[in-house]
KEKE-3310 file (N, C-alpha, C; in steps of 0.2 Angstrom, whole numbers, plus 5000, padded with zeros to 4 digits):
npx = (5004:5002:5012:5006:5014:5011:4997:4994:4998:4992:4982:4984:4997:5005:5003:5009:5022:5027:5028:5039:5050:5067:5075:5080:5073:5064:5047:5044:5034:5030:5023:5017:5021:5019:5008:4991:4973:4959:4942:4926:4919:4929:4935:4933:4927:4929:4917:4909:4913:4905:4905:4917:4915:4902:4899:4904:4895:4883:4869:4872:4873:4874:4884:4886:4899:4897:4893:4887:4895:4896:4893:4886:4887:4880:4870:4866:4876:4871:4857:4860:4865:4855:4846:4851:4849:4856:4857:4856:4859:4863:4869:4884:4889:4901:4910:4901:4889:4877:4872:4880:4879:4881:4889:4907:4914:4902:4890:4882:4866:4860:4850:4837:4834:4821:4806:4811:4819:4832:4845:4854:4870:4879:4896:4903:4907:4905:4904:4914:4919:4914:4904:4904:4890:4885:4890:4884:4876:4880:4888:4897:4907:4906:4917:4916:4920:4923:4938:4950:4963:4971:4978:4971:4958:4945:4940:4949:4952:4940:4940:4952:4947:4936:4942:4949:4938:4932:4942:4943:4931:4930:4925:4923:4930:4927:4935:4930:4938:4942:4948:4962:4961:4971:4982:4994:5006:5017:5018:5023:5024:5027:5015:5018:5018:5014:5004:4993:4977:4959:4959:4971:4978:4988:5006:5009:5012:5005:4999:4997:4997:4989:4976:4960:4960:4974:4979:4972:4978:4991:4988:4985:4997:5008:5005:4998:4985:4976:4984:4990:4982:4975:4966:4953:4954:4948:4951:4944:4950:4952:4950:4958:4964:4979:4993:4998:4988:4977:4962:4945:4933:4916:4906:4904:4915:4913:4904:4911:4920:4918:4922:4935:4946:4945:4948:4961:4967:4965:4975:4984:4977:4969:4977:4976:4965:4969:4972:4969:4964:4951:4945:4935:4923:4906:4904:4903:4914:4922:4937:4944:4946:4954:4955:4953:4946:4955:4965:4966:4972:4971:4966:4954:4938:4926:4911:4907:4892:4879:4875:4869:4879:4889:4886:4885:4899:4917:4919:4906:4895:4905:4915:4929:4946:4956:4961:4956:4959:4955:4958:4971:4970:4964:4972:4986:4990:4989:5000:5011:5014:5016:5014:5008:5017:5018:5007:5003:5015:5015:5003:5004:5015:5009:4999:4992:4991:5001:5003:4991:4989:4990:4980:4977:4973:4981:4993:4988:4983:4995:5003:5014:5024:5033:5032:5024:5033:5043:5037:5034:5047:5051:5058:5065:5055:5061:5071:5062:5056:5066:5067:5057:5060:5068:5059:5048:5055:5057:5044:5040:5046:5039:5026:5027:5026:5013:5006:4994:4993:5001:5015:5018:5031)
npy = (4994:5011:5023:5037:5050:5063:5065:5056:5062:5068:5082:5086:5081:5088:5101:5100:5096:5107:5117:5111:5113:5118:5135:5137:5129:5124:5130:5134:5140:5153:5161:5178:5190:5204:5206:5209:5205:5212:5216:5220:5229:5236:5244:5257:5258:5265:5268:5270:5283:5295:5308:5312:5311:5314:5327:5327:5321:5327:5333:5327:5314:5298:5283:5267:5255:5239:5226:5213:5215:5228:5237:5248:5248:5237:5239:5240:5250:5257:5259:5266:5278:5283:5285:5296:5306:5305:5304:5289:5282:5271:5254:5245:5229:5216:5201:5187:5194:5207:5203:5193:5179:5171:5158:5156:5163:5162:5169:5184:5192:5208:5218:5224:5234:5229:5238:5250:5262:5259:5252:5237:5234:5222:5218:5208:5193:5195:5208:5217:5230:5246:5255:5270:5273:5266:5275:5287:5301:5300:5307:5305:5290:5278:5266:5252:5238:5223:5216:5202:5203:5195:5192:5185:5185:5192:5205:5216:5217:5221:5234:5240:5241:5249:5261:5264:5266:5277:5287:5288:5293:5305:5305:5306:5296:5288:5279:5270:5264:5248:5236:5224:5207:5198:5207:5207:5202:5199:5189:5176:5173:5187:5194:5190:5199:5192:5183:5190:5192:5192:5186:5191:5206:5215:5219:5212:5203:5186:5187:5203:5212:5225:5237:5240:5255:5258:5250:5256:5269:5265:5260:5271:5279:5272:5271:5261:5259:5257:5264:5273:5282:5293:5292:5302:5302:5299:5294:5287:5283:5269:5269:5263:5252:5243:5236:5227:5220:5207:5205:5202:5199:5205:5200:5187:5187:5181:5168:5156:5158:5157:5159:5165:5155:5150:5161:5164:5153:5153:5160:5150:5138:5141:5139:5126:5126:5126:5113:5095:5094:5095:5109:5109:5115:5115:5108:5109:5115:5124:5129:5124:5111:5098:5087:5072:5060:5049:5049:5038:5034:5043:5051:5058:5061:5068:5072:5081:5091:5098:5115:5131:5144:5135:5127:5112:5107:5103:5085:5082:5072:5062:5052:5060:5059:5065:5079:5088:5104:5114:5116:5119:5131:5139:5140:5140:5145:5159:5164:5161:5169:5167:5160:5143:5130:5117:5108:5108:5103:5091:5085:5084:5075:5063:5061:5049:5051:5060:5068:5074:5082:5096:5110:5122:5134:5135:5142:5155:5158:5158:5167:5165:5153:5146:5140:5128:5120:5119:5112:5100:5096:5093:5103:5109:5119:5130:5133:5136:5148:5157:5160:5169:5180:5192:5199:5201:5210:5221:5224:5228:5240:5248:5246:5252:5266:5269:5266:5268:5265:5259:5248:5230:5227)
npz = (5000:4996:5005:5013:5016:5019:5021:5031:5043:5058:5062:5075:5079:5070:5074:5087:5083:5076:5086:5092:5084:5080:5081:5068:5059:5045:5043:5056:5069:5079:5093:5091:5101:5102:5094:5092:5095:5087:5087:5078:5087:5092:5082:5071:5056:5039:5034:5045:5049:5046:5048:5041:5027:5023:5019:5006:4999:4999:4990:4978:4965:4969:4967:4973:4977:4982:4994:5004:5015:5017:5029:5041:5057:5058:5048:5031:5020:5010:5014:5026:5021:5013:5023:5029:5020:5008:4990:4983:4968:4960:4962:4962:4961:4966:4963:4968:4970:4976:4988:4992:4991:4980:4970:4968:4954:4947:4936:4938:4937:4932:4943:4954:4968:4979:4980:4978:4967:4964:4954:4954:4948:4941:4942:4937:4928:4911:4911:4919:4922:4925:4913:4902:4901:4912:4922:4919:4924:4937:4950:4961:4966:4978:4986:4996:5003:5012:5012:5010:5008:4999:4983:4973:4977:4972:4974:4974:4961:4956:4962:4956:4942:4944:4948:4936:4928:4934:4933:4919:4916:4923:4937:4954:4966:4982:4994:5007:5020:5026:5038:5034:5036:5034:5034:5041:5036:5022:5008:4996:4978:4967:4955:4938:4923:4911:4916:4920:4925:4929:4941:4946:4944:4946:4949:4962:4978:4982:4995:5000:5011:5013:5015:5007:5004:5005:4995:4984:4984:4980:4967:4960:4963:4958:4945:4939:4934:4918:4904:4913:4919:4931:4946:4953:4969:4985:5002:5016:5031:5043:5060:5076:5072:5066:5056:5065:5071:5073:5064:5067:5057:5055:5047:5035:5022:5009:5002:5005:5014:5029:5042:5054:5054:5041:5034:5038:5033:5020:5010:5009:5006:4995:4984:4981:4972:4960:4957:4958:4971:4983:4992:5001:4997:4997:5008:5027:5030:5021:5014:5025:5025:5016:5002:4992:4981:4978:4988:4998:5010:5020:5035:5037:5031:5019:5011:4997:4994:4984:4987:4993:4987:4984:4972:4964:4968:4966:4965:4969:4979:4981:4991:4999:5004:5016:5025:5040:5043:5052:5066:5065:5057:5067:5078:5074:5061:5059:5066:5058:5047:5034:5018:5018:5012:5014:5014:5001:4994:5000:4996:4982:4981:4986:4978:4966:4952:4945:4934:4931:4941:4943:4936:4923:4929:4940:4938:4935:4948:4956:4949:4941:4932:4938:4951:4950:4943:4952:4963:4957:4954:4967:4975:4991:5003:5008:4998:4987:4992:4992:4979:4978:4985:4981:4973:4982:4992:4984:4981:4994:4997:4988:4993:5006:5004:5003:5015:5027:5040:5056:5053:5052:5054)
capx = (5000:5006:5013:5004:5018:5008:4990:4993:5000:4986:4983:4987:5004:5008:5004:5014:5029:5029:5031:5045:5055:5071:5074:5081:5069:5059:5040:5044:5029:5030:5018:5020:5019:5017:5002:4984:4967:4954:4935:4923:4917:4935:4937:4929:4928:4928:4910:4906:4915:4901:4907:4922:4913:4895:4899:4906:4890:4877:4866:4875:4870:4880:4884:4890:4901:4896:4890:4884:4900:4896:4889:4887:4884:4875:4865:4869:4879:4866:4852:4862:4866:4848:4842:4855:4847:4860:4854:4859:4856:4865:4874:4888:4891:4907:4909:4896:4883:4876:4870:4886:4877:4882:4895:4913:4914:4895:4888:4876:4863:4858:4843:4834:4832:4814:4802:4815:4821:4839:4847:4861:4873:4884:4903:4907:4906:4907:4904:4918:4921:4908:4904:4902:4883:4884:4892:4880:4871:4883:4893:4902:4906:4909:4919:4916:4919:4927:4942:4954:4970:4974:4978:4966:4952:4944:4937:4953:4952:4935:4943:4956:4943:4931:4946:4950:4932:4931:4947:4941:4924:4930:4921:4927:4930:4929:4936:4929:4942:4941:4955:4964:4962:4978:4986:4999:5012:5017:5021:5021:5026:5024:5012:5022:5013:5011:4999:4988:4970:4955:4962:4977:4979:4993:5012:5009:5013:4999:4997:5001:4997:4987:4969:4958:4962:4981:4979:4970:4983:4996:4987:4986:5004:5012:5002:4996:4979:4977:4987:4993:4977:4975:4959:4952:4953:4948:4951:4942:4954:4950:4953:4958:4967:4985:4995:5000:4982:4972:4955:4940:4928:4910:4902:4909:4917:4911:4900:4915:4925:4913:4925:4942:4950:4945:4951:4968:4970:4963:4980:4988:4973:4966:4981:4973:4959:4972:4974:4963:4962:4945:4946:4929:4917:4900:4904:4902:4921:4926:4944:4947:4948:4957:4955:4952:4944:4960:4970:4962:4976:4971:4962:4948:4934:4920:4908:4904:4886:4877:4872:4869:4886:4893:4882:4889:4906:4921:4918:4900:4893:4910:4919:4935:4950:4961:4963:4953:4964:4952:4961:4977:4968:4962:4977:4993:4992:4990:5006:5016:5015:5019:5010:5011:5017:5019:5001:5003:5020:5014:4998:5007:5019:5005:4993:4994:4991:5004:5003:4985:4988:4989:4977:4980:4972:4986:4998:4985:4983:5002:5006:5020:5024:5039:5030:5022:5039:5047:5034:5035:5054:5053:5062:5063:5051:5066:5073:5057:5055:5072:5066:5052:5062:5070:5053:5045:5059:5056:5037:5039:5048:5033:5020:5028:5025:5006:5003:4990:4993:5008:5016:5019:5038)
capy = (5000:5017:5027:5044:5053:5069:5064:5052:5066:5071:5089:5087:5080:5093:5107:5099:5096:5113:5120:5109:5114:5123:5141:5138:5124:5127:5129:5136:5144:5155:5167:5185:5193:5211:5206:5209:5203:5217:5215:5226:5234:5240:5247:5261:5257:5271:5269:5273:5289:5299:5315:5313:5311:5316:5333:5326:5318:5331:5336:5323:5308:5293:5276:5263:5248:5237:5220:5211:5217:5235:5238:5253:5246:5231:5241:5241:5256:5261:5261:5271:5284:5285:5288:5303:5311:5305:5301:5283:5281:5265:5250:5240:5223:5212:5193:5184:5198:5212:5199:5189:5173:5168:5154:5159:5162:5163:5175:5187:5196:5214:5217:5230:5233:5229:5244:5256:5263:5258:5246:5234:5232:5217:5219:5201:5190:5198:5215:5218:5237:5251:5259:5277:5273:5265:5281:5293:5304:5298:5312:5302:5283:5275:5259:5250:5231:5220:5211:5198:5204:5190:5194:5182:5187:5197:5212:5221:5218:5226:5241:5242:5243:5255:5266:5266:5269:5284:5291:5289:5297:5311:5304:5306:5289:5288:5272:5269:5259:5242:5232:5218:5202:5195:5212:5207:5199:5199:5183:5173:5176:5193:5192:5192:5202:5187:5179:5194:5190:5195:5183:5195:5211:5220:5215:5211:5196:5183:5191:5210:5216:5231:5238:5243:5261:5258:5247:5261:5274:5262:5259:5278:5282:5268:5272:5254:5259:5257:5270:5277:5287:5295:5293:5307:5297:5301:5289:5288:5278:5266:5270:5258:5246:5243:5230:5222:5217:5202:5208:5197:5202:5204:5196:5183:5191:5178:5162:5150:5160:5158:5161:5167:5150:5149:5167:5164:5147:5155:5161:5144:5132:5142:5137:5120:5127:5125:5106:5091:5093:5099:5113:5108:5118:5110:5105:5114:5118:5126:5132:5122:5104:5097:5080:5069:5053:5045:5049:5034:5033:5049:5050:5062:5060:5072:5071:5088:5091:5105:5119:5138:5146:5130:5123:5107:5108:5097:5079:5081:5066:5057:5053:5063:5058:5071:5082:5093:5109:5119:5118:5122:5138:5143:5140:5141:5148:5166:5166:5159:5175:5165:5155:5137:5126:5110:5103:5107:5099:5084:5082:5082:5069:5057:5059:5044:5053:5067:5071:5077:5085:5103:5112:5128:5139:5136:5147:5161:5159:5159:5172:5163:5146:5143:5136:5122:5116:5118:5107:5094:5094:5092:5107:5111:5125:5135:5135:5139:5154:5161:5163:5175:5186:5198:5203:5204:5215:5227:5226:5231:5247:5251:5246:5257:5273:5270:5263:5272:5263:5256:5242:5224:5226)
capz = (5000:4996:5011:5013:5021:5021:5023:5038:5049:5061:5064:5082:5079:5066:5078:5092:5080:5074:5091:5094:5079:5082:5078:5061:5056:5040:5045:5063:5070:5086:5094:5090:5107:5101:5090:5096:5091:5088:5083:5075:5092:5094:5076:5068:5049:5036:5032:5051:5050:5041:5048:5037:5020:5021:5016:4999:4995:4999:4984:4973:4964:4972:4966:4978:4975:4989:4995:5011:5020:5017:5035:5046:5063:5056:5043:5025:5019:5005:5018:5030:5017:5011:5029:5030:5015:5002:4984:4980:4961:4958:4966:4958:4965:4964:4963:4973:4970:4981:4994:4994:4991:4973:4969:4965:4947:4945:4932:4942:4933:4935:4947:4957:4975:4980:4983:4976:4960:4963:4951:4955:4941:4942:4940:4936:4921:4905:4913:4925:4923:4924:4907:4902:4902:4919:4926:4917:4929:4943:4952:4965:4967:4984:4986:5003:5003:5016:5008:5014:5007:4994:4976:4968:4980:4966:4975:4972:4954:4955:4964:4950:4936:4946:4948:4929:4925:4937:4930:4912:4915:4927:4943:4960:4970:4989:4997:5014:5021:5031:5040:5031:5041:5032:5033:5046:5033:5015:5006:4989:4971:4964:4949:4932:4918:4907:4920:4922:4923:4934:4947:4948:4939:4947:4951:4969:4980:4984:5001:4999:5017:5012:5015:5001:5003:5004:4989:4979:4984:4977:4960:4958:4964:4954:4938:4937:4930:4911:4901:4918:4921:4938:4948:4958:4975:4992:5006:5023:5035:5049:5067:5080:5069:5062:5053:5070:5073:5070:5064:5067:5052:5058:5042:5031:5015:5003:5004:5007:5020:5034:5049:5054:5052:5034:5031:5039:5029:5013:5006:5007:5003:4989:4979:4979:4967:4953:4957:4959:4978:4985:4997:5005:4994:4997:5015:5032:5032:5015:5015:5031:5024:5009:5001:4985:4982:4977:4993:5002:5016:5024:5041:5038:5025:5018:5004:4995:4991:4981:4992:4991:4987:4981:4968:4961:4969:4964:4968:4972:4980:4981:4997:4998:5009:5017:5032:5043:5046:5055:5072:5063:5056:5072:5083:5072:5054:5059:5069:5054:5043:5027:5014:5020:5006:5017:5012:4993:4992:5002:4992:4976:4982:4988:4973:4962:4945:4946:4927:4931:4948:4942:4930:4920:4933:4946:4936:4936:4955:4958:4945:4937:4930:4942:4957:4948:4941:4958:4967:4953:4955:4974:4979:4997:5003:5009:4991:4984:4995:4990:4972:4979:4990:4978:4971:4988:4994:4979:4983:5001:4996:4985:4998:5012:5002:5003:5021:5031:5047:5058:5049:5056:5054)
cpx = (5004:5006:5011:5008:5015:5002:4989:4995:4994:4988:4986:4994:5008:5009:5009:5021:5031:5031:5037:5051:5060:5071:5076:5077:5064:5052:5039:5038:5029:5025:5021:5017:5016:5011:4996:4978:4962:4947:4932:4920:4923:4938:4932:4931:4927:4921:4906:4908:4912:4903:4913:4921:4906:4894:4900:4900:4883:4875:4869:4872:4876:4879:4888:4892:4901:4893:4887:4889:4900:4891:4891:4884:4878:4870:4869:4871:4874:4860:4854:4862:4860:4845:4845:4854:4852:4856:4858:4856:4858:4870:4877:4890:4896:4905:4905:4890:4883:4875:4875:4884:4879:4889:4901:4913:4907:4893:4882:4873:4861:4851:4841:4832:4824:4811:4806:4816:4829:4841:4854:4864:4879:4891:4907:4904:4909:4908:4907:4920:4915:4909:4903:4894:4881:4885:4888:4875:4874:4888:4899:4901:4910:4911:4919:4914:4925:4931:4946:4961:4974:4973:4972:4959:4949:4941:4942:4954:4946:4937:4947:4952:4938:4936:4947:4944:4931:4936:4945:4935:4924:4925:4925:4925:4932:4929:4935:4933:4940:4948:4956:4965:4968:4983:4992:5006:5011:5021:5019:5024:5023:5021:5017:5017:5010:5005:4994:4981:4965:4956:4968:4979:4985:5000:5013:5010:5006:4996:5001:5000:4995:4979:4967:4960:4970:4982:4977:4975:4989:4995:4987:4994:5009:5010:5001:4989:4980:4979:4989:4988:4977:4968:4958:4949:4953:4947:4949:4945:4950:4953:4953:4961:4974:4987:4998:4994:4979:4965:4950:4934:4921:4905:4906:4909:4914:4908:4904:4920:4920:4916:4932:4947:4951:4949:4959:4971:4969:4970:4984:4983:4970:4970:4979:4967:4962:4975:4968:4961:4956:4947:4939:4923:4911:4900:4903:4909:4925:4932:4946:4948:4950:4956:4953:4950:4949:4965:4967:4966:4975:4965:4955:4944:4928:4917:4904:4897:4884:4873:4873:4876:4891:4889:4887:4896:4910:4919:4911:4898:4898:4914:4926:4939:4955:4962:4958:4958:4961:4955:4968:4976:4967:4968:4984:4994:4993:4996:5012:5018:5018:5013:5013:5011:5017:5013:5001:5009:5018:5008:5000:5011:5015:5000:4996:4995:4994:5004:4996:4984:4986:4984:4979:4979:4977:4991:4995:4985:4990:5005:5012:5019:5030:5037:5028:5028:5043:5044:5035:5043:5056:5057:5060:5059:5056:5069:5068:5056:5060:5071:5060:5055:5064:5064:5049:5048:5057:5049:5036:5041:5042:5027:5021:5026:5017:5002:5000:4991:5000:5009:5018:5027:5041)
cpy = (5006:5021:5034:5048:5060:5069:5060:5056:5069:5078:5090:5086:5085:5099:5106:5099:5103:5118:5118:5110:5119:5130:5142:5133:5127:5125:5131:5141:5146:5161:5174:5189:5200:5212:5205:5207:5209:5214:5221:5231:5238:5245:5251:5261:5264:5273:5272:5280:5294:5306:5317:5314:5313:5322:5333:5323:5322:5334:5333:5317:5303:5286:5273:5256:5244:5230:5219:5213:5224:5238:5244:5251:5241:5233:5242:5248:5260:5263:5266:5278:5287:5288:5295:5308:5311:5301:5296:5282:5274:5261:5245:5235:5219:5205:5191:5188:5202:5208:5194:5182:5168:5164:5158:5157:5162:5169:5178:5192:5203:5214:5224:5229:5234:5235:5250:5257:5262:5252:5244:5231:5227:5219:5213:5198:5194:5206:5217:5226:5241:5255:5266:5277:5271:5271:5287:5295:5303:5304:5309:5294:5282:5268:5257:5242:5228:5215:5207:5198:5199:5192:5191:5182:5193:5204:5217:5222:5222:5233:5244:5245:5248:5261:5269:5269:5276:5289:5293:5293:5303:5310:5303:5299:5290:5281:5273:5263:5254:5239:5226:5213:5198:5201:5213:5204:5200:5193:5181:5176:5182:5191:5194:5194:5197:5183:5184:5192:5194:5192:5186:5200:5215:5216:5215:5204:5193:5186:5198:5214:5223:5232:5240:5250:5262:5256:5252:5267:5271:5262:5266:5280:5278:5268:5265:5253:5259:5264:5275:5283:5287:5296:5298:5303:5301:5295:5291:5282:5275:5269:5264:5251:5247:5236:5225:5219:5212:5204:5203:5201:5200:5200:5192:5186:5188:5171:5156:5152:5162:5160:5163:5162:5149:5155:5167:5158:5149:5156:5155:5138:5134:5140:5130:5120:5126:5118:5102:5090:5098:5103:5113:5112:5113:5106:5111:5117:5120:5130:5130:5114:5103:5089:5078:5062:5048:5044:5045:5032:5038:5048:5053:5061:5066:5071:5078:5087:5098:5109:5127:5141:5141:5125:5119:5108:5102:5091:5078:5074:5060:5058:5055:5061:5063:5073:5088:5098:5114:5121:5121:5130:5142:5144:5142:5146:5155:5168:5164:5165:5173:5161:5148:5132:5118:5105:5103:5103:5092:5081:5080:5075:5063:5056:5055:5046:5060:5071:5075:5081:5093:5104:5119:5134:5140:5141:5154:5163:5162:5165:5171:5155:5142:5138:5129:5117:5115:5113:5100:5092:5092:5096:5109:5118:5131:5138:5139:5147:5159:5164:5169:5181:5192:5203:5205:5210:5222:5229:5230:5238:5251:5252:5251:5264:5274:5268:5269:5271:5260:5250:5236:5224:5231)
cpz = (5000:5003:5010:5018:5023:5024:5029:5044:5052:5062:5071:5082:5075:5070:5084:5089:5078:5080:5094:5089:5082:5079:5071:5056:5051:5043:5052:5063:5078:5087:5093:5096:5107:5096:5094:5092:5093:5084:5081:5080:5094:5088:5074:5060:5046:5035:5039:5052:5045:5042:5043:5029:5018:5017:5008:4995:4995:4992:4978:4971:4965:4970:4971:4976:4982:4989:5002:5017:5021:5023:5039:5052:5062:5051:5037:5023:5015:5009:5023:5027:5015:5017:5031:5025:5008:4996:4981:4973:4958:4963:4961:4963:4962:4963:4969:4974:4976:4988:4996:4995:4985:4974:4967:4958:4943:4941:4936:4938:4936:4938:4950:4964:4976:4983:4982:4969:4959:4960:4953:4949:4943:4939:4940:4930:4916:4906:4919:4927:4921:4917:4908:4904:4909:4924:4924:4922:4936:4945:4956:4966:4974:4984:4994:5003:5008:5012:5013:5013:5003:4987:4972:4971:4976:4968:4974:4965:4952:4956:4958:4944:4938:4945:4941:4926:4927:4934:4923:4911:4920:4933:4949:4963:4977:4991:5004:5016:5027:5032:5035:5036:5040:5031:5037:5043:5025:5013:4999:4983:4969:4957:4943:4927:4913:4910:4923:4920:4929:4941:4949:4942:4940:4950:4959:4972:4981:4990:5001:5005:5016:5013:5008:4999:5002:4997:4983:4978:4980:4969:4957:4957:4959:4946:4935:4933:4922:4908:4907:4920:4929:4941:4954:4965:4981:4997:5013:5027:5040:5055:5071:5078:5066:5060:5058:5073:5069:5070:5063:5063:5055:5054:5037:5024:5009:5006:5007:5011:5026:5041:5048:5052:5045:5031:5032:5034:5021:5008:5004:5004:4997:4983:4976:4973:4960:4953:4957:4966:4979:4991:5002:5003:4994:5004:5020:5034:5026:5017:5022:5031:5017:5008:4993:4986:4981:4983:4999:5009:5021:5029:5041:5031:5025:5011:5002:4993:4989:4986:4990:4992:4985:4977:4964:4962:4966:4968:4972:4973:4981:4988:4996:5005:5010:5024:5034:5046:5050:5062:5070:5061:5062:5077:5080:5066:5055:5062:5064:5049:5037:5024:5016:5015:5008:5014:5004:4991:4994:4998:4985:4976:4983:4983:4968:4955:4945:4939:4927:4937:4947:4936:4928:4925:4939:4944:4937:4944:4958:4955:4942:4935:4934:4947:4955:4947:4948:4963:4963:4954:4962:4978:4986:4998:5004:5002:4987:4986:4993:4983:4972:4981:4987:4976:4977:4991:4990:4981:4989:5001:4993:4990:5003:5010:5003:5010:5025:5039:5049:5055:5054:5057:5060)
residu = (MET:GLN:ARG:TYR:THR:PHE:LEU:LYS:ILE:THR:VAL:GLN:LEU:LEU:ILE:VAL:GLY:LEU:PHE:LEU:LEU:ASN:GLY:ASN:ALA:GLU:GLY:GLN:ILE:THR:ALA:LYS:SER:ASP:PHE:THR:THR:VAL:ASN:SER:SER:GLN:VAL:LYS:VAL:GLY:ALA:GLU:ARG:THR:ASP:GLN:TYR:LEU:SER:LEU:LEU:LYS:GLY:LYS:ASN:VAL:ALA:VAL:VAL:ALA:ASN:GLN:THR:SER:LEU:VAL:LYS:GLY:ARG:LEU:LEU:ALA:ASP:THR:LEU:GLN:SER:LEU:GLY:ILE:ASN:ILE:VAL:LYS:ILE:PHE:ALA:PRO:GLU:HIS:GLY:PHE:TYR:GLY:ALA:GLU:ASP:ALA:GLY:ALA:THR:VAL:ASP:ASN:SER:LYS:ILE:PRO:TYR:THR:SER:ILE:HIS:ILE:ILE:SER:LEU:TYR:GLY:GLU:HIS:LYS:LYS:PRO:THR:THR:ASP:ASP:LEU:ASN:GLY:VAL:ASP:VAL:VAL:ILE:TYR:ASP:ILE:GLN:ASP:VAL:GLY:VAL:ARG:PHE:PHE:THR:TYR:ILE:SER:THR:LEU:HIS:LEU:VAL:MET:GLU:ALA:CYS:ALA:GLU:ASN:ASN:LYS:GLN:LEU:ILE:VAL:LEU:ASP:ARG:PRO:ASP:PRO:ASN:GLY:TYR:TYR:VAL:ASP:GLY:PRO:VAL:LEU:GLU:PRO:SER:PHE:LYS:SER:PHE:SER:GLY:MET:ASP:PRO:VAL:PRO:VAL:VAL:TYR:GLY:MET:THR:PRO:ALA:GLU:TYR:ALA:LYS:MET:LEU:ASN:GLY:GLU:LYS:TRP:LEU:GLU:ASN:GLY:VAL:ASN:CYS:ASN:LEU:THR:VAL:ILE:PRO:VAL:THR:GLY:TRP:ASN:HIS:LYS:ASN:TYR:TYR:GLU:VAL:PRO:VAL:LYS:PRO:SER:PRO:ASN:LEU:PRO:ASN:MET:SER:SER:ILE:PHE:LEU:TYR:PRO:SER:LEU:ALA:LEU:PHE:GLU:GLY:THR:VAL:ILE:SER:VAL:GLY:ARG:GLY:THR:ASP:LYS:PRO:PHE:GLU:VAL:ILE:GLY:ASN:PRO:LEU:LEU:LYS:GLY:ALA:PRO:TYR:THR:PHE:THR:PRO:VAL:SER:LYS:PRO:GLY:ALA:GLN:HIS:PRO:PRO:PHE:GLU:GLY:GLN:LYS:CYS:TYR:GLY:HIS:ASP:LEU:SER:ASP:PHE:GLY:ASN:VAL:MET:ILE:LYS:ASN:TYR:GLN:LYS:ILE:TYR:LEU:PHE:TRP:LEU:LYS:GLY:ALA:TYR:LYS:ASP:TYR:PRO:ASP:LYS:ALA:ASN:PHE:PHE:ASN:PRO:TYR:PHE:LYS:ASN:LEU:VAL:GLY:ASN:ASP:ALA:LEU:GLN:LYS:GLN:ILE:GLU:GLN:GLY:LEU:PRO:GLU:GLU:GLU:ILE:ARG:LYS:THR:TRP:GLN:ALA:ASP:ILE:ASN:ALA:PHE:MET:LYS:ILE:ARG:LYS:LYS:TYR:LEU:LEU:TYR:GLN:ASP:PHE:GLN)
# end
């Protein structure tokens, strides 16, 4: 019987083993004593600081880029602004739709908010960028969405295209900032231009350590918008948060990121979406479990089913063998401050049909074609990381110019 060197390791033993690693060991995880956890009751997000931006909206026609995370003390931003006398004329919705319930990659049709004249325009599918017609009659656009700080989480791609549209149509954009729950580190390959897609539009690492407002300032400052256009940008910062904080988001940012464990694990586990390994879509633990029907030596099993937010997931109705990593996500990964490649390398090693392990999407997620080759060649994680470092160092110099909050370093 094949030995599953990766998948037979229990989560409990992995956690204990990592604590016992010496100071130079690859994969060491130690607690960050100067890092603190904050929640939404301790933080004032940009949307809540109405005294800072209401005057910019009075008497104007306002469009809002928003979804279910765009809350002001539990109330949707659009409702809040309307109650304060602001004229909301349109809502633009990113991937997953305005209500945040649609599958990843699902095309969302335009719609209308019941009992109002406000139209919801989807910025996903074939129509990812607001057109001149979309912005006709709009004076100001507001962007307010909770992100998770990972390049292929497509809300920042929507931000990029909204900024371009506003610049090209002479519209002011106001970004109401929110904390980045993965904003306490930077890691991963920097996107190479030939791998640019909606899953990654800008030359940043997989985890870039910036809030939406910081990112928007960088897009302007580095001339990364198409043709180097400059967006008329105003940002409303957060108070009560910085990059040394672990931020607990008050509402799930997408259907398959239901808790903080999944959000912390997402930068590492989402790479499996470019492989034959399931990340638990169609289960109660999306982005907390991994598995495949062919990995039959593993101790944990799950069977994906079709459900809201995960219609017809990979391996629907098939028993998958793998690992439940939720304890690792809750206890350990947030202290690692890196993308964790151990599972990816191990799963490739143990999968019986290596020629079909990766699919073309993997390179778009990673932003290069090197990582797949490195894993196929069995390179140690330390050597793989060395190939990222020069680009990360260069990015860190760029990033530093646009930070609004105390950094983690």
